[in-house]
N, C-alpha and C positions, 0 to 999 in steps of 0.2 A: 839646485841649478847646476852645480859642478858635476853631479852624477849624470844628469841629462847631457851635458856637454861631453863627458867622457864616453858615453854611448855613441856619440856622433864623431868620436876621435878628434875632439877639440879639447886641448888640454890647457891652453893659456888664453888670456884675454887678447893677446896679440894675434892669435889665430881667429878669434871671434870678430875682431875689429873690421876686417875687410867684408865679412858677411853682413854686418850691420851697415857698413858704408854703402853697399849695393842697395840697401833698403832705405837710404836717406838719413841714417844716423851717423853723424861724424863726431866721435868721441875718442879721446886718447885711450890707449890700453889701460892706463892707470884708472881712469874714470870708469871704464867698463869693469875692471877687476873689483872696484869698490861695490858696484852693483851686484856682480856675480858672487863674490865671496861672502858678503854679509847679508844682513836682513835690512835692506833699505826701507826707510820710512815712506819715501815717495819715489815713484817711477812714472814717467809720462806714459800716456796711453800709446803714443807713437812708438816709444821705446819698447813697450811690452809687446805690441803687435809685431815689431821687427824681430824681437827675440823669438817669439813663437814661430814666425815664418822661417827664420834662419835655422832654428833647431828642429823644425817640423813637429811641433807639439801644440797642444791646446793650452789656453790660458789656465785652465784648472790644474795642469801639470806644473805650472810655475807658481801659482798663488795658493797659499794656505790661509784659511780664515780662522781667526782666533778671537773669541769674545773676551774682552778684558774690562774690568771695572775701571772707569776713568779716574776715580779718586785714588785707587791703588797705584795706578801708573804715575799720577802726579806726585804722590808721596814717595814712591820709589826713586823718582828722578830728582827729587829735592835733595839737597846736600845734608841729609841728616835731620833737617827741621821739617816738621809736619806742616803742610800747607793748610791753613785754616779752612774750614767748611764755609762757603760763601753764605749759607743760610744764617750764620751768626751775625752777618753784617746787613741784613735786610732792614730797610727803614721802618720806623714805628709809624703805624697809621695815625694820621692827624685827626684830632677831634676838634670840631668847631663849636665854640661856646658863645652863646648870645651874651652881650654886655649886661643885659638886664638881670641875668641869673646870678 
């Protein structure tokens, strides 16, 4: 993202803020910087479209797709403790027995 901004001679979030404001996105430069500098987990579609329009790029230029195993991510995010696999906690199937037996 920062590389794309630099090609457009936009070097700070403060310079990007007015371009986004023109497109209906009103965020502080700090909030914009957090989106631009890191790898945000969530970005609204409206924000993504405004960024694409402001920087004159396609969504594919801003988004990278990575397939990750969900169990691995959960374990990595845990504070050292492994999160148990939910299949260990499935209920046991009930067996109905007739009183005569």
